C-alpha positions as CSV (number, residue, x, y, z in Angstrom):
1,M,-61.8,-75.5,-47.5
2,D,-61.6,-72.8,-45.0
3,R,-63.6,-69.5,-45.7
4,M,-61.5,-67.0,-47.3
5,P,-60.3,-63.8,-44.9
6,F,-63.0,-61.2,-45.8
7,D,-59.4,-58.6,-46.2
8,A,-57.5,-61.3,-48.5
9,M,-60.6,-61.4,-51.0
10,S,-59.8,-57.8,-52.8
11,E,-56.4,-59.2,-53.5
12,A,-57.7,-62.4,-54.3
13,S,-57.9,-63.4,-58.3
14,D,-61.2,-64.1,-59.7
15,E,-60.0,-67.9,-59.7
16,A,-59.2,-68.2,-56.3
17,L,-62.7,-66.7,-55.4
18,L,-64.9,-68.8,-57.6
19,A,-62.5,-71.8,-56.3
20,A,-63.6,-70.6,-52.5
21,Y,-67.3,-70.3,-54.0
22,A,-67.2,-73.8,-55.1
23,A,-66.4,-75.1,-51.8
24,G,-69.0,-73.3,-50.2
25,D,-68.0,-69.8,-49.4
26,Q,-70.6,-67.3,-50.1
27,T,-68.9,-64.3,-48.9
28,A,-66.4,-65.3,-51.6
29,A,-69.2,-64.9,-54.3
30,R,-70.7,-61.6,-53.0
31,A,-66.8,-60.6,-53.7
32,L,-67.1,-61.6,-57.2
33,V,-70.4,-60.7,-58.0
34,Q,-69.1,-57.1,-56.8
35,R,-66.2,-57.4,-59.1
36,L,-67.8,-58.7,-62.1
37,A,-71.0,-57.9,-62.3
38,P,-70.8,-54.5,-63.3
39,R,-68.1,-55.7,-66.2
40,A,-70.9,-57.9,-67.4
41,F,-73.6,-55.6,-67.6
42,G,-71.5,-52.8,-69.1
43,H,-70.5,-55.4,-71.6
44,A,-74.3,-56.2,-72.6
45,V,-75.3,-52.8,-72.6
46,R,-72.9,-51.5,-75.2
47,M,-73.6,-55.4,-77.2
48,L,-77.6,-54.5,-76.8
49,G,-78.1,-51.0,-76.6
50,D,-81.3,-52.2,-73.9
51,R,-80.7,-51.5,-70.2
52,A,-83.2,-54.3,-69.2
53,E,-82.0,-56.8,-71.8
54,A,-78.5,-56.3,-70.2
55,E,-79.3,-56.7,-66.7
56,D,-81.1,-60.2,-67.9
57,V,-77.8,-61.2,-70.1
58,A,-75.4,-60.6,-67.0
59,Q,-77.8,-62.3,-64.3
60,E,-77.9,-65.3,-66.7
61,A,-73.9,-65.1,-67.5
62,L,-73.5,-65.1,-63.4
63,L,-75.9,-68.0,-63.0
64,R,-73.7,-69.9,-65.3
65,L,-71.1,-69.1,-63.9
66,W,-72.2,-70.8,-60.6
67,R,-73.4,-73.8,-62.2
68,A,-70.0,-74.1,-63.7
69,A,-68.0,-73.1,-60.4
70,P,-68.0,-76.7,-59.2
71,G,-66.1,-78.0,-62.2
72,W,-64.0,-75.5,-63.1
73,R,-60.4,-76.4,-63.7
74,D,-57.8,-73.8,-62.9
75,G,-55.2,-72.5,-65.8
76,E,-57.8,-73.3,-68.7
77,A,-59.2,-70.0,-68.9
78,K,-59.2,-67.0,-67.0
79,V,-62.8,-66.2,-65.1
80,S,-63.4,-62.6,-66.6
81,T,-62.5,-63.9,-69.8
82,W,-64.9,-66.8,-70.1
83,L,-67.4,-64.5,-68.5
84,Y,-66.9,-62.0,-71.2
85,R,-67.5,-64.7,-73.9
86,V,-71.0,-66.2,-72.2
87,V,-72.1,-62.6,-71.9
88,S,-71.2,-62.1,-75.9
89,N,-73.0,-65.2,-77.1
90,L,-76.1,-64.5,-74.8
91,C,-76.2,-61.0,-76.3
92,I,-75.8,-62.1,-79.9
93,D,-78.2,-65.0,-79.4
94,R,-80.7,-62.1,-78.6
95,I,-79.6,-59.8,-81.5
96,R,-80.2,-62.8,-83.9
97,R,-83.6,-63.3,-82.5
98,R,-84.7,-59.8,-82.9
99,R,-83.2,-59.2,-85.7
100,G,-86.1,-57.9,-88.3
101,G,-87.4,-55.8,-85.1
102,T,-85.7,-52.7,-84.6
103,V,-85.1,-51.1,-81.2
104,D,-86.2,-47.4,-81.0
105,L,-83.2,-45.5,-79.1
106,D,-85.0,-43.2,-78.0
107,E,-86.8,-46.1,-75.3
108,I,-83.0,-46.6,-74.0
109,A,-82.4,-45.2,-70.3
110,E,-79.5,-43.6,-70.2
111,P,-77.7,-43.3,-67.0
112,A,-78.2,-40.3,-64.6
113,D,-75.4,-37.5,-63.9
114,P,-76.1,-34.8,-61.9
115,A,-73.2,-33.1,-62.6
116,P,-73.4,-31.5,-66.2
117,G,-75.6,-29.0,-67.0
118,A,-79.1,-29.5,-69.2
119,E,-77.0,-28.7,-72.7
120,A,-74.2,-31.0,-71.8
121,A,-76.9,-34.0,-70.6
122,L,-78.2,-33.8,-74.1
123,Q,-75.5,-33.2,-76.0
124,G,-74.2,-36.8,-74.3
125,R,-77.2,-38.2,-74.7
126,A,-77.3,-37.6,-78.5
127,R,-73.6,-38.8,-78.8
128,E,-74.1,-42.0,-76.9
129,G,-77.6,-42.7,-79.2
130,A,-75.6,-41.7,-82.3
131,L,-72.8,-44.2,-80.8
132,Q,-75.1,-46.9,-80.1
133,E,-77.1,-46.5,-83.4
134,A,-73.5,-46.7,-85.4
135,L,-72.6,-50.1,-83.4
136,D,-76.3,-51.4,-84.2
137,A,-75.5,-51.1,-87.6
138,L,-72.1,-52.8,-87.7
139,P,-72.3,-56.4,-88.5
140,E,-72.4,-58.5,-84.8
141,R,-68.8,-59.7,-85.3
142,Q,-67.2,-56.3,-85.9
143,R,-69.6,-54.7,-83.2
144,Q,-68.4,-57.4,-80.4
145,A,-64.7,-56.6,-81.3
146,V,-64.8,-52.9,-81.1
147,V,-67.3,-53.0,-77.8
148,L,-64.4,-55.4,-76.1
149,R,-61.8,-53.5,-77.6
150,H,-62.9,-49.8,-77.7
151,L,-65.4,-49.7,-74.9
152,E,-64.2,-52.4,-72.7
153,G,-60.6,-51.8,-72.9
154,L,-59.3,-55.5,-73.5
155,S,-56.5,-56.1,-75.1
156,N,-56.3,-58.0,-78.6
157,P,-55.5,-61.8,-77.3
158,E,-58.2,-61.4,-74.7
159,I,-60.6,-60.7,-77.1
160,A,-59.4,-63.4,-79.2
161,G,-59.8,-65.8,-76.2
162,I,-63.7,-64.6,-75.6
163,M,-64.4,-64.7,-79.5
164,E,-62.7,-68.0,-80.2
165,I,-60.5,-66.3,-82.9
166,G,-57.0,-65.3,-84.2
167,V,-55.7,-62.4,-83.1
168,R,-55.0,-61.1,-86.0
169,A,-58.8,-61.5,-87.0
170,V,-59.3,-59.7,-84.0
171,E,-57.4,-56.8,-85.5
172,S,-58.7,-56.9,-88.7
173,L,-62.7,-57.1,-86.7
174,T,-61.9,-53.8,-85.0
175,A,-60.1,-52.1,-88.0
176,R,-62.9,-52.3,-89.9
177,G,-65.6,-51.4,-87.2
178,R,-63.8,-48.5,-86.3
179,K,-63.7,-47.5,-90.0
180,A,-67.3,-48.3,-90.5
181,L,-68.2,-46.6,-87.0
182,E,-65.7,-43.3,-88.7
183,G,-68.0,-43.7,-91.9
184,L,-71.3,-43.6,-90.3
185,L,-70.3,-40.8,-87.7
186,A,-68.7,-38.6,-90.0
187,G,-71.8,-36.6,-91.5
188,K,-72.9,-36.1,-87.9
189,R,-69.9,-34.3,-86.1
190,A,-71.5,-31.0,-86.1
191,E,-74.8,-32.2,-85.0
192,L,-73.3,-34.0,-81.9
193,G,-71.2,-31.1,-80.9
194,Y,-68.1,-32.2,-82.2
195,D,-67.3,-29.1,-84.9
196,D,-64.8,-26.9,-82.1
197,D,-63.0,-30.2,-81.4
């Protein structure tokens, strides 16, 4: 297979880039990493609440993708759906291994944002910490569905494919997860600066 022209890579599908990588095109691999790595990392951070662990998970998921590339059969699954499924499964494995232990939410590094002032930054961290703490309290399947739907912005059919369940089950999991989150966060509205919203 000839190398894909560089300007065509931004328009190429994930599947076309993976096929080009499988045929030996390293530039296609770099383009695919630039496209998929931030999504894999973001999903892992939201599932795990730990940036270092999330980085490990994202790297492992991409390594698995590279190993799967030569045998990839076009049309069976979208690359992004497959990757979200692998990331989710790796995260669930880590959550199960550490169950019984606790994660200190104060140790989770927050992304630096130079724009807001100190008060806004503190309030933002408090909100993110409260959300992560509430997400951590959800059963893992509800957490996975809520994160994929409301934080990653995936559709219910995409989530159903990732979680290998039906669309109605996704709807049920996200509804129960959302309701549980509302309950967990309800008493913290004033503390988190939402009393004026």
